[in-house]
C-alpha positions in Angstrom: 124.0 50.1 85.1 125.5 52.0 88.0 122.8 53.1 90.4 122.2 56.9 90.3 124.9 57.3 87.8 124.9 60.4 85.5 126.5 60.9 82.1 126.8 64.3 80.5 127.2 64.2 76.7 128.1 67.6 75.4 129.8 69.6 72.7 133.4 70.6 73.2 133.0 74.3 72.4 132.4 77.2 74.8 128.6 76.8 74.9 128.8 73.0 75.2 131.4 73.1 78.0 129.4 75.7 79.9 126.2 73.8 79.5 128.1 70.7 80.8 129.4 72.7 83.7 125.9 73.7 84.7 124.8 70.1 84.6 127.8 69.2 86.7 126.9 71.9 89.2 123.7 69.9 89.7 125.4 66.5 89.6 129.0 66.9 90.8 129.8 63.2 90.4 128.6 63.0 86.8 130.9 61.7 84.1 131.5 64.2 81.2 132.0 63.0 77.7 132.4 65.2 74.6 130.7 64.3 71.4 129.7 65.8 68.1 126.8 65.3 65.7 128.6 62.7 63.5 129.5 60.5 66.5 126.5 61.2 68.7 124.6 58.1 67.8 127.5 55.8 68.8 128.3 57.8 72.0 124.6 57.7 73.0 124.4 54.0 72.5 127.6 53.5 74.6 126.4 55.7 77.5 125.5 53.5 80.4 123.9 55.6 83.1 120.6 55.9 84.8 120.5 59.6 83.8 121.9 61.0 80.6 122.1 64.7 80.0 122.7 65.9 76.5 123.8 69.4 75.7 124.4 71.4 72.5 124.4 68.4 70.1 122.6 68.7 66.8 120.8 65.8 65.1 122.0 65.0 61.6 119.4 64.1 59.0 121.0 60.7 58.5 121.0 59.7 62.2 118.1 61.5 63.6 115.6 58.7 63.5 118.1 56.2 64.9 119.0 58.6 67.7 115.4 59.0 68.7 114.9 55.3 68.7 118.1 54.8 70.7 116.9 57.3 73.3 113.5 55.6 73.6 115.2 52.2 74.1 117.8 53.3 76.6 115.7 52.8 79.7 117.3 55.9 81.2 116.2 59.3 82.1 117.2 61.5 79.2 117.5 65.3 79.5 118.1 67.1 76.2 119.1 70.8 75.9 119.8 72.0 72.4 119.4 75.0 70.0 120.1 73.6 66.6 117.6 73.3 63.8 115.6 70.0 63.9 116.2 68.0 60.7 113.1 67.2 58.6 113.7 63.5 59.0 112.2 63.5 62.5 109.4 65.4 64.2 110.1 67.4 67.3 107.2 65.7 69.1 109.0 62.3 68.6 112.2 63.7 70.3 110.1 65.1 73.1 108.4 61.8 73.7 111.7 59.9 73.9 113.1 62.3 76.6 112.3 62.9 80.2 113.0 66.6 79.6 113.4 68.2 76.2 114.3 71.9 76.0 114.9 73.4 72.5 115.0 76.9 71.1 117.1 78.0 68.1 117.3 81.5 69.5 118.9 80.5 72.8 122.2 78.9 73.8 122.3 75.5 75.2 123.8 77.0 78.4 120.8 79.3 78.8 118.4 76.4 78.2 119.9 74.1 80.8 120.5 76.9 83.4 116.8 77.9 83.3 116.0 74.2 83.9 118.3 73.8 86.9 118.6 77.3 88.3 116.6 76.6 91.4 118.9 73.7 92.3 122.3 75.4 91.9 123.9 78.6 93.3 122.6 81.8 91.8 126.1 82.8 90.6 126.2 79.9 88.3 124.3 82.2 85.9 127.7 83.4 85.0 128.4 80.1 83.3 125.1 80.4 81.4 126.2 83.9 80.2 129.7 82.6 79.3 128.1 80.0 77.0 125.6 82.4 75.5 128.3 85.0 74.7 130.6 82.3 73.4 127.9 81.2 70.9 126.8 84.7 69.9 123.5 84.1 71.6 123.6 86.8 74.3 120.8 89.0 72.8 118.0 87.0 74.3 115.7 88.6 76.9 117.2 86.3 79.5 120.8 87.1 78.7 120.3 90.8 78.3 118.4 91.1 81.6 121.2 89.3 83.5 124.0 91.1 81.8 122.7 94.2 83.5 123.4 92.6 86.9 127.1 92.0 86.4 130.2 93.7 84.9 129.9 92.6 81.3 133.5 93.5 80.6 134.7 90.9 83.1 132.3 88.4 81.7 133.6 89.0 78.1 137.1 88.6 79.4 136.3 85.2 80.9 134.5 84.1 77.7 137.6 85.1 75.6 139.7 83.1 78.0 137.7 80.0 77.3 137.1 80.4 73.6 140.7 81.3 72.8 142.4 79.3 75.5 141.2 75.9 74.3 142.6 76.5 70.8 146.1 75.8 72.0 147.3 72.2 72.4 147.7 72.4 76.2 143.9 72.9 76.6 142.5 71.3 73.4 142.3 67.8 74.6 139.1 66.3 76.1 140.9 65.7 79.4 141.9 69.4 79.7 138.3 70.4 78.7 136.9 68.2 81.4 139.1 70.0 84.0 137.7 73.3 82.8 134.1 72.0 83.0 134.8 70.8 86.6 136.4 74.2 87.6 133.4 76.1 86.2 130.9 73.8 87.9 132.5 74.5 91.3 132.0 78.3 90.9 135.4 79.3 89.7 136.2 81.3 86.7 138.1 80.3 83.5 140.9 82.8 84.4 141.5 80.8 87.7 142.8 77.9 85.7 146.6 78.0 85.6 147.9 78.7 82.1 144.5 79.3 80.4 144.9 83.1 80.2 148.4 82.7 78.8 147.1 80.1 76.3 144.3 82.6 75.2 146.9 85.3 74.6 149.0 83.0 72.5 145.9 82.1 70.5 145.2 85.8 69.8 148.7 86.2 68.4 148.3 83.1 66.3 145.0 84.4 64.9 146.7 87.6 63.8 149.5 85.6 62.2 146.9 83.4 60.5 145.2 86.5 59.0 148.5 87.7 57.5 149.2 84.2 56.1 145.7 83.9 54.5 146.0 87.2 52.7 148.3 85.5 50.2 146.5 82.2 49.8 142.7 82.6 50.2 140.8 81.7 47.1 137.3 82.6 45.8 134.6 80.9 43.8 131.4 82.7 43.1 130.2 84.2 46.4 132.4 81.9 48.5 136.0 82.4 49.7 138.0 79.5 51.0 141.3 78.3 52.2 142.2 74.7 51.6 144.6 72.4 53.5 146.6 75.1 55.1 147.9 75.1 58.7 144.8 76.5 60.3 143.3 73.4 61.9 142.3 74.4 65.4 141.5 77.9 64.1 139.0 76.7 61.5 136.3 79.3 62.3 138.7 82.3 62.2 140.3 80.9 59.0 136.9 80.7 57.3 135.9 84.2 58.4 139.2 85.7 57.5 139.0 84.2 54.0 135.6 85.8 53.5 137.0 89.1 54.8 140.1 89.0 52.6 138.2 88.2 49.5 135.2 90.4 50.4 132.7 87.5 50.1 129.6 86.9 52.2 130.7 83.3 53.1 134.0 81.8 54.0 135.2 78.2 54.3 138.1 76.4 55.9 138.6 73.1 54.1 140.7 70.4 55.6 141.3 67.0 53.9 141.3 64.2 56.5 142.3 60.6 55.9 138.9 59.4 54.7 136.8 62.6 54.3 136.8 66.4 53.9 136.1 68.5 56.9 134.6 72.0 56.1 134.0 74.9 58.5 131.8 77.7 57.3 131.3 81.3 58.6 129.1 84.1 57.2 129.5 87.8 57.1 125.9 88.3 56.0 122.6 87.4 57.6 121.1 87.1 54.1 122.2 83.4 54.0 121.4 80.5 56.4 124.6 78.5 56.5 123.0 75.5 58.2 120.6 75.0 55.4 123.1 75.7 52.7 125.6 73.3 54.3 123.0 70.6 54.6 121.8 70.8 51.0 125.2 71.1 49.4 126.7 68.3 51.4 123.8 65.9 50.8 124.3 66.6 47.1 127.7 64.8 47.3 126.4 62.2 49.9 127.9 64.0 52.9 126.3 65.7 55.9 126.2 69.2 57.3 124.5 71.6 59.5 124.9 74.0 62.4 123.7 77.6 62.8 122.7 80.3 60.3 126.0 82.1 60.6 128.3 79.2 61.6 128.1 75.7 60.2 130.1 72.7 59.2 130.2 69.8 56.7 131.7 66.4 56.3 131.9 65.3 52.7 133.5 62.4 50.8 137.0 62.8 49.4 137.1 64.1 45.8 133.8 65.9 46.0 134.8 69.4 47.0 134.4 71.0 43.6 130.9 69.6 43.2 130.0 70.6 46.7 131.2 74.2 46.1 129.3 74.5 42.8 126.1 73.3 44.5 126.7 75.6 47.4 127.0 78.6 45.1 124.0 77.6 43.2 121.9 77.4 46.4 123.1 80.8 47.4 121.5 82.2 44.3 
């Protein structure tokens, strides 16, 4: 173990990157690694640092108990900042006991949670990063975010958020190495638009999203209360593809389904607050021995090959 070493394990979306940048503002020499719920257990086990900071990573039902056990056995200081629903297979008190610091609130972004923890140790202006993450994850209606949005030009903040969210969709900035560069730039107090090429990449992504919508108008399908697009060239724009499918078919829920080599990857978006996608995704995917979760209006699933029809039928039944 390297003395005083710090590893940041975070999600590779806007909120995760911003949360990671806030952690790096506190620990400039930290190593940043991007992970996701399905690979979190292995990545945690492989982390070899005195301090491990975890941001914006949900626990899956299948791995939750093993993850908590791995945290308790690490012999490292573990700081956990997350806003996903805690699975029923583990108690929140158990997670808290395994961590040096555990901050969790489903109504707040991970960026807000970690900023409030470190705000006394980093420059005041790093609050911009917290707001970028909150806006990027549709979590900017908290008392904390609303109060601080009054202190700055929100139009400029939304521009910078769009630069991140859209810019990382193109190949030039979609790799983990490119995202690490973005995290480092943010941690140093610079804005996303300062990164050469990122604004141009965001504009190109906007154009591609409009093209995607036009393409989906002719191929989106519907089953029950769900619209979906299957195995079309939308990977990298999975969220918009799911949402556009729901919009085109006038359904409350949309899915972007992508068949991988050994499993099916499903991204879900909702147009209605009537449904909690994280719960629907979890129940329907477990029905076919898969896994799923996320947020009430944005979620994802990983299910075995050949199970999509059964998954979709169960999903619609649960919506009833």
